[in-house]
LUMVONU-885390 format. One record per residue (C-alpha): x, y negated, z negated; residue in one letter. Coordinates in steps of 0.5 Angstrom, whole numbers. Last residue first. Layout:
<recs>
REC; X; Y; Z; a
...
</recs>
This chain:
<recs>
REC; -20; 10; 11; c
REC; -22; 4; 16; g
REC; -18; -1; 19; n
REC; -22; -7; 22; v
REC; -23; -7; 29; v
REC; -22; -14; 32; p
REC; -27; -19; 33; k
REC; -27; -22; 40; s
REC; -28; -30; 38; s
REC; -21; -29; 35; s
REC; -17; -31; 41; h
REC; -21; -37; 42; s
REC; -20; -39; 35; r
REC; -13; -38; 35; v
REC; -12; -42; 41; r
REC; -17; -48; 39; r
REC; -12; -48; 33; s
REC; -14; -46; 26; g
REC; -20; -50; 22; g
REC; -16; -50; 15; t
REC; -20; -46; 11; l
REC; -23; -41; 16; k
REC; -17; -40; 20; k
REC; -13; -39; 13; e
REC; -18; -33; 11; i
REC; -18; -30; 18; e
REC; -10; -30; 18; e
REC; -10; -27; 10; l
REC; -14; -21; 13; s
REC; -21; -21; 11; k
REC; -24; -15; 7; g
REC; -27; -19; 1; k
REC; -25; -27; 2; t
REC; -31; -30; 0; e
REC; -30; -37; 0; p
REC; -30; -42; -7; v
REC; -33; -49; -6; f
REC; -41; -49; -7; f
REC; -42; -43; -12; i
REC; -36; -43; -15; v
REC; -36; -50; -17; f
REC; -43; -49; -19; l
REC; -40; -43; -24; l
REC; -34; -48; -26; g
REC; -39; -53; -28; i
REC; -43; -48; -32; i
REC; -37; -46; -35; c
REC; -35; -53; -38; v
REC; -41; -53; -41; a
REC; -40; -47; -45; s
REC; -33; -49; -47; y
REC; -36; -55; -50; l
REC; -42; -51; -53; w
REC; -37; -47; -57; m
REC; -33; -53; -59; a
REC; -39; -56; -62; g
REC; -41; -50; -66; s
REC; -33; -50; -69; m
REC; -34; -57; -71; n
REC; -35; -63; -67; i
REC; -28; -67; -69; w
REC; -25; -62; -73; q
REC; -26; -56; -68; v
REC; -23; -60; -63; i
REC; -17; -62; -67; k
REC; -16; -55; -68; h
REC; -17; -53; -61; f
REC; -12; -58; -58; s
REC; -6; -54; -59; t
REC; -9; -48; -55; t
REC; -12; -52; -50; i
REC; -7; -56; -48; i
REC; -1; -51; -48; f
REC; -6; -46; -43; t
REC; -8; -52; -39; c
REC; 0; -54; -38; t
REC; 1; -46; -36; f
REC; -5; -46; -31; n
REC; -3; -53; -28; l
REC; 4; -51; -27; g
REC; 2; -44; -24; t
REC; -3; -48; -19; a
REC; 3; -53; -17; l
REC; 8; -47; -16; s
REC; 3; -44; -12; a
REC; 2; -50; -7; a
REC; 9; -50; -6; t
REC; 10; -43; -4; g
REC; 4; -42; 0; r
REC; 5; -49; 4; i
REC; 6; -46; 11; r
REC; 3; -39; 9; s
REC; -4; -42; 8; p
REC; -6; -41; 0; l
REC; -13; -37; 0; i
REC; -10; -30; -1; e
REC; -4; -30; -6; g
REC; -7; -35; -11; l
REC; -14; -31; -10; m
REC; -11; -26; -14; l
REC; -9; -30; -19; w
REC; -16; -34; -19; p
REC; -19; -27; -19; i
REC; -16; -24; -26; p
REC; -19; -28; -32; g
REC; -25; -31; -28; f
REC; -28; -25; -26; g
REC; -28; -18; -30; i
REC; -24; -20; -35; s
REC; -28; -27; -37; f
REC; -34; -23; -37; g
REC; -31; -17; -42; l
REC; -28; -23; -46; v
REC; -35; -26; -47; y
REC; -39; -19; -48; i
REC; -34; -18; -54; m
REC; -34; -25; -56; l
REC; -42; -25; -57; c
REC; -42; -18; -60; a
REC; -36; -20; -65; l
REC; -40; -26; -67; p
REC; -47; -22; -67; l
REC; -45; -17; -72; w
REC; -46; -21; -78; g
REC; -53; -22; -76; y
REC; -56; -20; -83; s
REC; -52; -25; -86; s
REC; -55; -31; -82; v
REC; -58; -35; -88; d
REC; -59; -42; -86; v
REC; -54; -47; -89; k
REC; -54; -52; -83; m
REC; -47; -49; -82; d
REC; -50; -42; -81; r
REC; -55; -45; -76; i
REC; -49; -49; -72; y
REC; -45; -42; -72; l
REC; -50; -38; -69; y
REC; -52; -43; -64; s
REC; -45; -44; -62; g
REC; -45; -36; -61; l
REC; -51; -36; -57; i
REC; -48; -42; -52; t
REC; -41; -38; -52; l
REC; -45; -32; -50; t
REC; -49; -34; -45; t
REC; -44; -39; -41; i
REC; -39; -33; -41; m
REC; -43; -28; -39; s
REC; -46; -33; -33; v
REC; -39; -35; -31; s
REC; -36; -28; -31; s
REC; -43; -25; -27; v
REC; -42; -31; -22; y
REC; -34; -30; -21; l
REC; -36; -22; -20; l
REC; -40; -24; -14; i
REC; -36; -29; -11; k
REC; -30; -24; -11; r
REC; -33; -18; -7; g
REC; -38; -13; -10; l
REC; -35; -7; -7; r
REC; -27; -9; -6; d
REC; -28; -12; -14; i
REC; -31; -5; -17; i
REC; -26; -1; -19; a
REC; -20; -6; -21; t
REC; -26; -10; -24; a
REC; -27; -4; -29; i
REC; -20; -4; -30; f
REC; -19; -11; -32; t
REC; -25; -9; -37; s
REC; -21; -4; -41; v
REC; -16; -8; -43; f
REC; -20; -14; -45; n
REC; -25; -9; -49; v
REC; -19; -6; -52; v
REC; -16; -13; -54; g
REC; -23; -15; -57; i
REC; -23; -9; -61; i
REC; -17; -10; -64; i
REC; -19; -17; -66; s
REC; -25; -14; -69; c
REC; -21; -9; -73; m
REC; -17; -15; -76; d
REC; -23; -19; -78; k
REC; -26; -13; -82; d
REC; -34; -14; -80; l
REC; -39; -18; -84; t
REC; -38; -24; -80; s
REC; -38; -31; -84; g
REC; -37; -35; -77; a
REC; -31; -38; -80; m
REC; -27; -32; -82; l
REC; -29; -29; -75; f
REC; -26; -35; -72; l
REC; -20; -35; -76; e
REC; -19; -28; -73; s
REC; -20; -30; -66; s
REC; -16; -36; -66; y
REC; -11; -33; -60; f
REC; -17; -30; -56; i
REC; -22; -36; -57; v
REC; -17; -41; -56; a
REC; -14; -37; -50; n
REC; -21; -36; -47; i
REC; -23; -43; -47; g
REC; -27; -44; -41; s
REC; -22; -49; -39; l
REC; -17; -44; -38; q
REC; -20; -41; -32; q
REC; -24; -47; -30; f
REC; -17; -50; -28; l
REC; -14; -44; -25; m
REC; -20; -44; -20; l
REC; -20; -51; -19; g
REC; -13; -51; -17; l
REC; -14; -46; -12; s
REC; -20; -49; -9; i
REC; -17; -56; -9; l
REC; -11; -53; -5; v
REC; -15; -49; 0; a
REC; -19; -55; 1; p
REC; -13; -60; 2; l
REC; -9; -56; 7; y
REC; -12; -59; 14; k
REC; -14; -66; 11; k
REC; -7; -67; 8; s
REC; -6; -67; 0; f
REC; -1; -61; 0; l
REC; 2; -63; 7; q
REC; 6; -69; 2; a
REC; 9; -63; -2; f
REC; 12; -60; 5; t
REC; 14; -66; 8; n
REC; 13; -66; 15; s
REC; 18; -63; 21; g
REC; 14; -56; 20; k
REC; 8; -58; 22; t
REC; 7; -54; 29; l
REC; 11; -49; 25; d
REC; 5; -47; 22; a
REC; 1; -45; 28; e
REC; 7; -41; 30; a
REC; 7; -38; 24; q
REC; -1; -36; 25; s
REC; 1; -33; 32; r
REC; 7; -29; 29; m
REC; 3; -26; 24; l
REC; -3; -24; 28; d
REC; 2; -21; 33; r
REC; 5; -17; 28; m
REC; -2; -15; 26; e
REC; -4; -13; 33; k
REC; 3; -9; 34; e
REC; 2; -5; 27; t
REC; 0; 2; 30; d
REC; 1; 7; 25; v
REC; 5; 13; 25; n
REC; 10; 10; 20; k
REC; 6; 8; 15; g
REC; 3; 1; 14; r
REC; 8; -1; 9; l
REC; 14; 2; 12; w
REC; 11; -1; 19; q
REC; 10; -8; 16; l
REC; 17; -8; 13; s
REC; 20; -5; 20; k
REC; 16; -10; 24; r
REC; 18; -16; 19; a
REC; 26; -14; 20; d
REC; 25; -14; 27; d
REC; 21; -21; 27; a
REC; 27; -25; 23; r
REC; 25; -32; 25; g
REC; 25; -34; 17; k
REC; 17; -35; 17; s
REC; 17; -28; 20; i
REC; 21; -25; 15; y
REC; 17; -28; 9; w
REC; 10; -26; 13; r
REC; 13; -19; 13; p
REC; 14; -18; 5; t
REC; 20; -16; 3; e
REC; 21; -8; 2; p
REC; 20; -4; -4; a
REC; 26; 1; -5; i
REC; 30; -4; -9; i
REC; 24; -7; -12; m
REC; 23; 0; -16; l
REC; 30; -1; -19; l
REC; 29; -8; -22; f
REC; 23; -7; -24; v
REC; 25; 0; -28; p
REC; 31; -4; -31; v
REC; 26; -10; -33; p
REC; 23; -6; -39; l
REC; 29; -4; -43; a
REC; 30; -11; -46; a
REC; 23; -11; -49; g
REC; 25; -5; -53; f
REC; 31; -8; -55; f
REC; 26; -14; -57; a
REC; 22; -9; -61; l
REC; 28; -7; -65; n
REC; 30; -14; -67; s
REC; 22; -16; -69; w
REC; 21; -9; -73; n
REC; 19; -3; -70; l
REC; 13; 2; -71; f
REC; 7; -3; -71; n
REC; 10; -7; -66; g
REC; 10; -1; -61; v
REC; 2; -2; -61; f
REC; 2; -9; -61; f
REC; 7; -10; -56; a
REC; 4; -4; -52; l
REC; -3; -8; -52; l
REC; 0; -14; -49; i
REC; 4; -10; -44; g
REC; -2; -6; -42; i
REC; -6; -13; -41; n
REC; 0; -15; -36; g
REC; -1; -8; -33; f
REC; -9; -10; -31; a
REC; -7; -17; -29; t
REC; -1; -14; -24; p
REC; -6; -8; -22; l
REC; -12; -14; -20; l
REC; -9; -14; -13; g
REC; -9; -7; -12; l
REC; -17; -7; -12; a
REC; -18; -13; -9; g
REC; -13; -12; -3; r
REC; -16; -5; -2; v
REC; -19; -6; 5; e
REC; -15; -13; 6; p
REC; -9; -9; 7; q
REC; -3; -10; 2; i
REC; 3; -14; 3; t
REC; 2; -21; 3; e
REC; -3; -22; -3; g
REC; 2; -17; -7; v
REC; 8; -21; -6; y
REC; 4; -28; -7; v
REC; 0; -25; -13; p
REC; 7; -23; -16; f
REC; 11; -29; -15; a
REC; 7; -34; -19; l
REC; 6; -31; -25; s
REC; 14; -28; -24; g
REC; 16; -35; -24; i
REC; 13; -37; -30; g
REC; 14; -31; -34; v
REC; 22; -32; -32; c
REC; 22; -39; -35; v
REC; 18; -36; -41; g
REC; 24; -31; -42; c
REC; 29; -36; -42; l
REC; 25; -40; -47; a
REC; 24; -34; -51; r
REC; 31; -32; -51; g
REC; 34; -39; -53; a
REC; 29; -40; -59; f
REC; 31; -33; -61; v
REC; 38; -35; -61; m
REC; 36; -42; -65; a
REC; 33; -38; -70; v
REC; 39; -35; -73; k
REC; 43; -28; -73; a
REC; 39; -26; -66; a
REC; 41; -20; -63; n
REC; 34; -18; -61; a
REC; 32; -25; -59; i
REC; 39; -26; -54; l
REC; 38; -19; -52; m
REC; 31; -20; -50; w
REC; 33; -27; -46; g
REC; 39; -23; -42; i
REC; 34; -18; -40; f
REC; 29; -23; -37; f
REC; 35; -27; -34; p
REC; 36; -20; -30; i
REC; 29; -18; -28; s
REC; 28; -25; -26; i
REC; 33; -23; -20; c
REC; 29; -17; -17; m
REC; 22; -21; -17; i
REC; 26; -27; -13; t
REC; 29; -22; -8; l
REC; 23; -19; -7; k
REC; 19; -26; -6; r
REC; 24; -29; -1; g
REC; 30; -33; -3; a
REC; 28; -40; 0; f
REC; 21; -39; 0; e
REC; 20; -35; -7; i
REC; 25; -40; -10; l
REC; 22; -47; -8; p
REC; 15; -44; -11; g
REC; 18; -41; -17; g
REC; 21; -48; -20; a
REC; 14; -51; -22; i
REC; 12; -44; -25; g
REC; 19; -43; -28; g
REC; 18; -50; -32; v
REC; 11; -49; -34; l
REC; 13; -42; -36; a
REC; 18; -46; -41; a
REC; 12; -49; -44; l
REC; 8; -43; -44; p
REC; 14; -39; -48; m
REC; 16; -44; -53; l
REC; 9; -44; -56; g
REC; 10; -38; -60; g
REC; 17; -39; -62; i
REC; 15; -46; -64; w
REC; 10; -44; -68; s
REC; 14; -40; -72; g
REC; 19; -45; -73; e
REC; 14; -50; -75; d
REC; 12; -45; -81; k
REC; 19; -44; -83; t
REC; 23; -38; -81; i
REC; 27; -34; -86; s
REC; 31; -30; -81; l
REC; 30; -23; -84; t
REC; 23; -23; -88; e
REC; 20; -28; -83; n
REC; 22; -24; -77; m
REC; 18; -18; -80; s
REC; 12; -22; -80; l
REC; 13; -26; -73; l
REC; 14; -19; -69; a
REC; 7; -17; -69; p
REC; 4; -23; -66; s
REC; 10; -26; -63; t
REC; 11; -20; -58; y
REC; 4; -21; -54; g
REC; 6; -26; -49; s
REC; 13; -23; -48; t
REC; 9; -16; -47; f
REC; 4; -19; -42; g
REC; 10; -22; -38; v
REC; 14; -15; -38; i
REC; 7; -12; -36; m
REC; 7; -16; -30; s
REC; 14; -14; -28; g
REC; 11; -7; -28; m
REC; 5; -9; -23; s
REC; 10; -11; -18; v
REC; 13; -4; -17; a
REC; 6; -2; -18; f
REC; 3; -6; -12; a
REC; 9; -4; -8; a
REC; 8; 4; -9; f
REC; 1; 3; -8; i
REC; 2; 0; -1; q
REC; 7; 6; 0; t
REC; 2; 11; -2; w
REC; -4; 8; 2; l
REC; -4; 9; 9; f
REC; -11; 7; 12; l
REC; -12; 10; 18; r
REC; -12; 6; 24; q
REC; -19; 6; 27; t
REC; -23; 10; 32; t
REC; -21; 16; 28; p
REC; -19; 22; 32; g
REC; -22; 25; 38; y
REC; -19; 20; 43; p
REC; -12; 21; 41; q
REC; -7; 18; 46; a
REC; -5; 12; 42; d
REC; -5; 5; 46; g
REC; -11; 3; 41; n
REC; -15; 8; 44; i
REC; -14; 12; 50; s
REC; -17; 16; 56; f
REC; -13; 18; 62; n
REC; -10; 24; 59; p
REC; -17; 26; 56; d
REC; -15; 30; 50; p
REC; -17; 37; 49; k
REC; -21; 39; 43; a
REC; -18; 43; 38; k
REC; -19; 50; 36; s
REC; -16; 51; 43; s
REC; -18; 56; 49; e
REC; -22; 61; 46; t
REC; -28; 58; 42; s
REC; -29; 51; 46; l
REC; -28; 54; 53; q
REC; -32; 60; 51; k
REC; -38; 55; 49; v
REC; -37; 51; 56; f
REC; -37; 57; 60; p
REC; -43; 60; 57; v
REC; -47; 55; 57; s
REC; -49; 56; 65; n
REC; -51; 63; 64; r
REC; -55; 61; 57; i
REC; -59; 56; 61; n
REC; -61; 61; 67; e
REC; -63; 66; 62; e
REC; -68; 61; 59; k
REC; -70; 59; 66; a
REC; -72; 66; 68; s
REC; -76; 67; 61; k
REC; -80; 60; 62; i
REC; -81; 63; 69; e
REC; -83; 70; 67; m
REC; -88; 67; 62; e
REC; -91; 63; 67; m
</recs>
């Protein structure tokens, strides 16, 4: 018996030698079978999915995000600049309010005009072109001898802010692959927060005029970077320029990546959109086919602003004084700014793991809880109860509130603006959503003091908390998850898609992997 086993072992070893020798001596790599291929590529022993080529997509997202940094710098400019500006130009309190308020008003105009502009001129050219009026606007402010020049510069920059706020998420949404669209799609928001902090930091060392000169330098790298970055493939397809779309897609995905399937999806999506091309675009926004996507986008923008974030941020120092906080108000404002900055990068790191809806849930619950606690604290204090031992509570609540907002309802509505709007109405619908956002921003910031007069600060916090509860229900029942889905898949889900598209998509494609 032992001899039979030994004989069998020797036989197995002899039979194994040719295969071992072939692997060890002929080649360090397995030889491909010429009759076997994956996705048309003769690389059967390579990855079975397309490689995720990141560098070009990171470059495109970075170029756009530099533009978003100008938006943040424009928003943060007035806070450090007004004090030194008052010493030089002797501005009144009302003029100072208009210097701050002109920007969101002009951004409303820019947001409305931006939709037709990105459809006519393209996403890339629009972003490049706003760099020029951005530069002119900052130069007007920097060389202002009268307040009127400051007004003109702020208005011009505000229009660019509105156009850019619309164009940036659309560009990113149309160029980045689904696997990393969440992380890279939040880069513009993160860079916007960098711009705000940059204005605060540089403003400590420069007066209002030199700070404006610094702002005038920011559009230059954006213009240069966007020269290199490509136009989005979807815009090329919408204009019938398939060859240009293929070149753009190849640049974004990598020269060795097969992009034919993605090109076919783009062409099919555009062909379906062309079926309604003769109809009025604005009227289509409220058609049965497109209304769900439009209402979801508008709802996210509405609840973003009605959560009270701009009122809380703009009047944080005043809120700390009214709350009787034992901490220095200026230090509290700086801490909140840092939390806002850091939390956006936290969202960037986790959004493609957890998804959009989970972060919106966490965001809503955080804001509801902290606003309710802060309102209760203020109410008890108004009842003449000693709360001095809890002087840390207002800062703690606002830190968690800003953290919650910045990982969810802050960046995600802008990210989803470029994801859920169908290609046929994307420009017009994005204009409507952006206009609504800046309208709500203006209303919330200008009505905050009146709301406090009517229902006290505690009532204002509870009011914003109630709005956040409604926003949470809106997310639960109406907002779809878009993590890892292509724009064509999202559009098909929200619009129903054509029978031909549905039948073609019944066999799920291989998702690009790392």
